[in-house]
C-alpha positions, 0 to 999 in steps of 0.5 A: 526462494526470494528474499523479503524486504520491507516495502511501503505502499501508499493507499488512497483515503479517498475514491477518484470521485472524492468519496471517503473510503469506509473503514470496512473497505479499508479493513478488507484490504488490510485483511488481504495484506495481512493474509499474504504478508503476515502482518502490516504497519499503518502509518498516519495519513500523508498528503500527495500531489502528482501530474498524471500523463495528461499533465493534470495535477491530482491531489490526494490523502494516502495511508502509507502502509509497511509490508515485510514481503518478497517482491512477488508479494508487493506485486500482488498487493499492488494489483489488489490495491488497483482493483480494490481502490479502483485506482489508475496507478499505485506507488510502492517502494522498498524501504530496506533490504536490510531487516531483522525479524527476530522471534522470542525463543 
């Protein structure tokens, strides 16, 4: 059994053509991730800038989303994000492997 970790993944707010994704589009992704991981935490938007392989500056507004899952789960979420949002690349990173999830007794 692989251990769960807390991950953050950056979800785009706009398509590569500049159209804002609808709330329903985001909610479909949210439901997929909730069903896979059991829950999500959506943070306030962030602004990002990066250089693509052609050294072109790209800018985007993103929604940081935190997910508690194993590495296989985050790989599935990354692949779904690339497909669902038609992205060239998606960034996800481990926040912590020292996570306590305690349920009421």
